[in-house]
C-alpha positions as CSV (number, residue, x, y, z in Angstrom):
1,X,52.3,16.6,-26.1
2,X,51.5,18.4,-29.4
3,X,52.6,21.8,-30.3
4,X,49.1,23.1,-30.0
5,X,48.7,21.7,-26.5
6,X,52.1,23.0,-25.3
7,X,51.1,26.6,-26.2
8,X,53.4,27.0,-29.2
9,X,51.7,28.3,-32.3
10,X,51.2,26.0,-35.3
11,X,51.6,28.1,-38.5
12,X,49.6,25.6,-40.5
13,X,46.7,25.6,-38.1
14,X,46.7,29.4,-38.0
15,X,46.8,29.6,-41.8
16,X,43.9,27.2,-42.0
17,X,41.9,29.2,-39.5
18,X,42.6,32.4,-41.4
19,X,41.6,30.9,-44.7
20,X,38.4,29.4,-43.2
21,X,37.4,32.8,-41.8
22,X,38.1,34.6,-45.1
23,X,36.1,31.9,-47.0
24,X,33.1,32.4,-44.6
25,X,33.3,36.1,-45.0
26,X,33.3,35.9,-48.8
27,X,30.5,33.4,-48.8
28,X,28.4,35.5,-46.5
29,X,29.0,38.6,-48.6
30,X,28.0,36.6,-51.8
31,X,24.8,35.4,-50.0
32,X,23.9,39.0,-49.0
33,X,24.5,40.3,-52.6
34,X,22.2,37.5,-54.0
35,X,19.5,38.3,-51.4
36,X,19.6,42.0,-52.3
37,X,19.4,41.1,-56.1
38,X,16.4,38.8,-55.3
39,X,14.7,41.5,-53.4
40,X,15.3,43.9,-56.3
41,X,13.4,41.6,-58.6
42,X,10.2,41.8,-56.5
43,X,10.5,45.2,-54.9
44,X,11.3,48.7,-56.2
45,X,14.9,49.7,-55.7
46,X,13.7,52.4,-53.3
47,X,12.0,49.7,-51.2
48,X,15.2,47.6,-51.2
49,X,17.3,50.6,-50.2
50,X,14.8,51.5,-47.4
51,X,14.9,47.9,-46.1
52,X,18.7,47.9,-46.2
53,X,18.9,51.2,-44.3
54,X,16.5,49.8,-41.6
55,X,18.6,46.7,-41.3
56,X,21.8,48.8,-41.1
57,X,20.4,51.0,-38.4
58,X,19.4,48.0,-36.3
59,X,22.9,46.6,-36.7
60,X,24.4,49.9,-35.5
61,X,21.9,50.2,-32.7
62,X,22.0,46.7,-31.3
63,X,25.2,45.4,-32.7
């Protein structure tokens, strides 16, 4: 039976999972930043800000 199956924690697996989660978080943030900059090339900054505020409100409201 492996350490993972026996219920003991595997530090390497935990580190790998943590690093993967951090990578996905950074990648998602970079994607969002790129999308915002793309919007700003085709919309006024006020329109972009309004769009982001609406999206933020939906996130807060509906999670």
